[in-house]
C-alpha positions as semicolon CSV with decimal commas, in nm:
position;residue;x (nm);y (nm);z (nm)
1;M;0,000;0,000;0,000
2;D;0,153;0,333;-0,105
3;E;0,133;0,654;0,098
4;T;-0,162;0,790;-0,102
5;V;-0,379;0,483;-0,038
6;A;-0,271;0,473;0,328
7;E;-0,374;0,836;0,373
8;F;-0,709;0,764;0,204
9;F;-0,766;0,475;0,447
10;K;-0,669;0,693;0,743
11;R;-0,907;0,976;0,652
12;T;-1,192;0,734;0,580
13;I;-1,154;0,552;0,913
14;L;-1,119;0,879;1,106
15;K;-1,468;0,991;1,003
16;I;-1,629;0,673;1,139
17;P;-1,788;0,726;1,485
18;M;-1,635;0,496;1,749
19;T;-1,976;0,347;1,831
20;E;-2,018;0,240;1,468
21;M;-1,660;0,132;1,401
22;M;-1,720;-0,241;1,450
23;T;-2,049;-0,232;1,256
24;I;-1,891;-0,061;0,957
25;L;-1,578;-0,278;0,953
26;K;-1,796;-0,591;0,957
27;A;-2,011;-0,451;0,673
28;W;-1,691;-0,377;0,480
29;D;-1,607;-0,749;0,508
30;F;-1,235;-0,704;0,440
31;L;-1,094;-0,800;0,781
32;S;-1,169;-1,143;0,927
33;E;-1,361;-1,194;1,250
34;K;-1,039;-1,308;1,420
35;Q;-0,854;-0,995;1,307
36;L;-1,132;-0,772;1,442
37;Q;-1,129;-0,955;1,775
38;N;-0,758;-0,884;1,810
39;V;-0,804;-0,509;1,758
40;N;-0,816;-0,295;2,074
41;F;-1,124;-0,079;2,020
42;Q;-1,086;0,076;2,365
43;Q;-0,776;0,279;2,281
44;R;-0,773;0,638;2,154
45;K;-0,913;0,682;1,807
46;E;-0,583;0,802;1,656
47;S;-0,406;0,488;1,781
48;L;-0,693;0,267;1,662
49;V;-0,678;0,420;1,314
50;Q;-0,304;0,357;1,298
51;D;-0,351;-0,009;1,398
52;L;-0,621;-0,058;1,134
53;V;-0,408;0,099;0,860
54;L;-0,117;-0,129;0,951
55;L;-0,352;-0,427;0,950
56;C;-0,477;-0,345;0,600
57;E;-0,156;-0,230;0,434
58;K;-0,028;-0,571;0,323
59;R;-0,311;-0,660;0,085
60;A;-0,551;-0,365;0,065
61;S;-0,584;-0,169;-0,257
62;V;-0,736;0,165;-0,348
63;H;-1,051;-0,026;-0,455
64;D;-1,081;-0,170;-0,103
65;A;-1,046;0,179;0,041
66;A;-1,313;0,307;-0,198
67;L;-1,550;0,026;-0,087
68;L;-1,495;0,126;0,278
69;D;-1,582;0,484;0,185
70;I;-1,906;0,365;0,022
71;V;-2,000;0,172;0,338
72;C;-1,938;0,488;0,542
73;E;-2,162;0,690;0,307
74;D;-2,440;0,437;0,360
75;I;-2,416;0,510;0,730
76;D;-2,435;0,884;0,662
77;L;-2,766;0,833;0,482
78;F;-2,938;0,760;0,812
79;D;-3,179;1,043;0,890
80;M;-3,207;1,095;1,265
81;E;-3,499;1,337;1,225
82;Q;-3,688;1,079;1,023
83;F;-3,619;0,823;1,297
84;K;-3,761;1,057;1,563
85;S;-4,072;1,134;1,361
86;S;-4,143;0,770;1,279
87;F;-4,079;0,652;1,635
88;K;-4,312;0,915;1,783
89;K;-4,593;0,848;1,533
90;I;-4,589;0,473;1,600
91;L;-4,633;0,524;1,974
92;Q;-4,897;0,795;1,939
93;R;-5,104;0,589;1,696
94;A;-5,107;0,295;1,938
95;L;-5,161;0,496;2,256
96;K;-5,384;0,798;2,302
97;N;-5,190;0,936;2,598
98;V;-4,814;0,919;2,555
99;M;-4,549;1,192;2,561
100;V;-4,221;1,145;2,372
101;S;-3,921;1,379;2,405
102;F;-3,580;1,364;2,234
103;R;-3,233;1,497;2,305
104;D;-2,944;1,452;2,065
105;A;-2,623;1,326;2,220
106;E;-2,269;1,265;2,107
107;E;-2,161;0,978;1,878
108;N;-2,481;0,976;1,671
109;A;-2,693;0,886;1,971
110;V;-3,033;1,013;2,074
111;W;-3,185;1,007;2,422
112;I;-3,558;0,936;2,430
113;R;-3,788;1,005;2,725
114;I;-4,128;0,836;2,720
115;A;-4,403;0,919;2,968
116;W;-4,666;0,648;2,940
117;G;-5,037;0,706;2,989
118;T;-5,345;0,492;2,940
119;Q;-5,668;0,534;2,750
120;Y;-5,818;0,725;3,041
121;R;-5,511;0,869;3,216
122;K;-5,264;1,134;3,110
123;P;-4,893;1,047;3,079
124;N;-4,727;0,982;3,415
125;Q;-4,434;1,225;3,422
126;Y;-4,297;1,073;3,743
127;K;-4,235;0,725;3,599
128;P;-4,087;0,775;3,250
129;V;-3,882;0,529;3,048
130;Y;-3,546;0,642;2,914
131;V;-3,405;0,499;2,592
132;V;-3,067;0,562;2,428
133;Y;-3,047;0,463;2,061
134;Y;-2,732;0,471;1,845
135;S;-2,800;0,518;1,476
136;Q;-2,736;0,232;1,234
137;T;-2,716;-0,029;1,509
138;P;-2,970;-0,290;1,623
139;Y;-2,913;-0,198;1,988
140;A;-3,105;0,029;2,224
141;F;-3,044;0,078;2,595
142;T;-3,355;0,122;2,808
143;S;-3,436;0,185;3,171
144;S;-3,692;-0,036;3,346
145;C;-4,046;0,006;3,218
146;P;-4,321;0,046;3,481
147;L;-4,584;-0,079;3,233
148;R;-4,446;-0,411;3,107
149;S;-4,736;-0,444;2,863
150;N;-4,583;-0,153;2,666
151;I;-4,245;-0,320;2,616
152;P;-4,346;-0,500;2,290
153;L;-4,477;-0,169;2,151
154;L;-4,150;0,004;2,241
155;G;-3,953;-0,268;2,063
156;Q;-4,176;-0,244;1,756
157;A;-4,135;0,135;1,738
158;L;-3,755;0,106;1,761
159;T;-3,742;-0,168;1,499
160;V;-3,959;0,011;1,242
161;A;-3,811;0,358;1,296
162;S;-3,451;0,233;1,277
163;N;-3,515;0,025;0,961
164;H;-3,372;-0,285;1,126
165;H;-3,526;-0,631;1,106
166;K;-3,512;-0,659;1,483
167;I;-3,378;-0,487;1,792
168;V;-3,151;-0,722;1,982
169;K;-3,268;-0,825;2,329
170;M;-2,978;-0,911;2,556
171;D;-2,969;-1,052;2,909
172;L;-2,744;-0,769;3,019
173;R;-2,813;-0,503;3,281
174;S;-2,612;-0,229;3,450
175;R;-2,653;0,123;3,581
176;Y;-2,351;0,235;3,379
177;L;-2,428;0,318;3,016
178;D;-2,060;0,346;2,915
179;S;-1,996;-0,007;3,039
180;L;-2,297;-0,143;2,851
181;K;-2,172;0,030;2,535
182;A;-1,823;-0,115;2,584
183;I;-1,964;-0,467;2,605
184;V;-2,225;-0,443;2,329
185;F;-2,003;-0,259;2,078
186;K;-1,690;-0,456;2,174
187;Q;-1,503;-0,138;2,264
188;Y;-1,248;-0,325;2,471
189;N;-0,993;-0,595;2,402
190;Q;-1,092;-0,922;2,568
191;T;-0,755;-1,083;2,479
192;F;-0,440;-0,925;2,621
193;E;-0,170;-0,936;2,355
194;T;0,123;-0,726;2,472
195;Y;0,208;-0,920;2,789
196;N;0,536;-1,110;2,755
197;S;0,490;-1,433;2,945
198;T;0,865;-1,508;2,929
199;T;0,949;-1,195;3,131
200;P;0,954;-1,283;3,503
201;L;0,776;-1,065;3,752
202;Q;0,997;-0,848;3,971
203;E;1,106;-1,015;4,294
204;K;0,996;-0,720;4,504
205;S;0,634;-0,761;4,390
206;L;0,614;-1,104;4,552
207;E;0,662;-0,969;4,907
208;L;0,833;-1,287;5,027
209;D;1,022;-1,333;5,351
210;I;1,396;-1,315;5,272
211;H;1,463;-1,592;5,528
212;M;1,227;-1,837;5,354
213;D;1,367;-2,152;5,195
214;S;1,487;-2,071;4,840
215;R;1,298;-2,369;4,697
216;I;0,970;-2,237;4,840
217;I;1,048;-1,890;4,705
218;H;1,107;-2,038;4,358
219;E;0,783;-2,239;4,362
220;N;0,584;-1,939;4,484
221;R;0,733;-1,718;4,216
222;I;0,652;-1,967;3,940
223;E;0,292;-2,001;4,062
224;K;0,244;-1,626;4,098
225;E;0,377;-1,574;3,746
226;R;0,134;-1,837;3,615
227;V;-0,161;-1,678;3,794
228;Q;-0,061;-1,332;3,669
229;R;-0,026;-1,456;3,311
230;V;-0,358;-1,644;3,311
231;T;-0,539;-1,347;3,466
232;Q;-0,403;-1,104;3,209
233;E;-0,479;-1,342;2,922
234;T;-0,837;-1,375;3,049
235;F;-0,922;-1,017;3,149
236;G;-0,659;-0,808;2,969
237;D;-0,456;-0,524;3,118
238;Y;-0,727;-0,257;3,107
239;S;-1,020;-0,149;3,321
240;Q;-1,318;-0,381;3,301
241;P;-1,672;-0,268;3,207
242;R;-1,867;-0,190;3,522
243;L;-2,143;-0,434;3,615
244;E;-2,295;-0,474;3,960
245;F;-2,405;-0,838;3,948
246;A;-2,424;-1,165;3,760
247;Q;-2,713;-1,407;3,811
248;Y;-2,721;-1,781;3,737
249;K;-3,036;-1,994;3,736
250;L;-2,976;-2,368;3,753
251;E;-3,236;-2,629;3,658
252;T;-3,140;-2,995;3,683
253;K;-3,300;-3,333;3,735
254;F;-3,193;-3,522;4,048
255;K;-2,992;-3,831;3,953
256;S;-2,952;-4,131;4,183
257;D;-2,838;-4,493;4,152
258;F;-3,085;-4,604;4,418
259;N;-3,430;-4,717;4,312
260;G;-3,725;-4,563;4,491
261;D;-3,541;-4,247;4,586
262;I;-3,795;-3,973;4,660
263;L;-3,603;-3,700;4,477
264;A;-3,533;-3,928;4,179
265;E;-3,908;-3,971;4,128
266;R;-3,964;-3,595;4,129
267;K;-4,086;-3,475;3,789
268;E;-4,011;-3,108;3,844
269;P;-3,641;-3,015;3,811
270;L;-3,446;-2,884;4,107
271;R;-3,397;-2,508;4,082
272;C;-3,121;-2,297;4,229
273;L;-3,044;-1,926;4,198
274;I;-2,691;-1,791;4,251
275;K;-2,615;-1,420;4,239
276;F;-2,274;-1,252;4,256
277;S;-2,289;-0,885;4,359
278;S;-2,021;-0,617;4,381
279;P;-1,992;-0,243;4,312
280;H;-1,753;-0,348;4,031
281;L;-1,808;-0,719;3,969
282;L;-1,565;-0,781;3,679
283;E;-1,277;-0,607;3,855
284;A;-1,357;-0,810;4,168
285;L;-1,350;-1,134;3,966
286;K;-1,022;-1,025;3,805
287;S;-0,861;-0,987;4,150
288;L;-0,971;-1,324;4,294
289;A;-0,688;-1,544;4,166
290;P;-0,401;-1,294;4,228
291;A;-0,534;-1,252;4,583
292;G;-0,526;-1,630;4,638
293;I;-0,903;-1,650;4,693
294;A;-0,969;-1,864;4,383
295;D;-0,773;-2,086;4,148
296;A;-0,667;-1,968;3,803
297;P;-0,822;-1,983;3,555
298;L;-1,168;-1,894;3,683
299;S;-1,474;-2,077;3,555
300;P;-1,575;-1,974;3,200
301;L;-1,921;-1,900;3,341
302;L;-1,763;-1,605;3,523
303;T;-1,507;-1,491;3,265
304;C;-1,740;-1,506;2,962
305;I;-1,967;-1,222;3,081
306;P;-1,824;-0,941;2,859
307;N;-1,768;-1,165;2,559
308;K;-2,122;-1,307;2,564
309;G;-2,276;-0,974;2,659
310;M;-2,477;-1,133;2,939
311;N;-2,506;-1,119;3,316
312;Y;-2,822;-1,333;3,334
313;F;-2,760;-1,705;3,272
314;K;-2,986;-2,011;3,265
315;I;-2,807;-2,344;3,308
316;K;-3,000;-2,659;3,221
317;D;-2,920;-3,028;3,169
318;K;-2,801;-3,113;2,822
């Protein structure tokens, strides 16, 4: 790739909003899924652009750059005002008493405030629903809805107004919008790549007694290095998205080798609910193994939360 094509790529990528970067690169279909997973979308945009240019320079041509520009133009065709008008009309046609307000935000996002009413009651201004929608994506972030019967209507309005086939429903909840965005739009690097596993940790970081047997010191150092390496490979070397809990529902049939066991004859499955709570759950999980509280690696059911975009899980018998 010559300097002219590289500069064209750079300028084209720079005009892509960070929230739409992954969507556009996937629509471009030049980089593989594995290559995109290895890109750190959490870094500053200038650094991200440089990484993408370097990734494309070996086999990309000016025609590939032109195709990327066309994909970007398709994104620009999205009319936010048309979205607002369509969304509002759909709700008002279905409900006599509903009040919809909009506020444009950064990164091609719009905040929506919906005050629901009923056929005989005016909109309740004290219990609104807040929605954040990012243009050209099938994702919307919503607060809890006091009238659950209106949730299907809200989803229909978002789907039709956004021109998407469906709005994705995810089992993911948090009070922190930035963390939800980071998980949904993959704006973080789940795999840590720059850690050199052959470089030993500094002795002083181990805080070992200098009078301890040298063989014990060596074994402790090796184990601490392993735990550190596994933790960084699992969680990366960056701040984790902020979630307050993860919930697991288990349903399983009781199994027994003894005939006539009361529980074995039970038709209904056994149910169990486990909930992990913390002001910053993922950072807490990340610290468990280094603190000696848990073995490394942690269970995939705990470490897969950002990658799967879920903190509600249902576990059933296969």
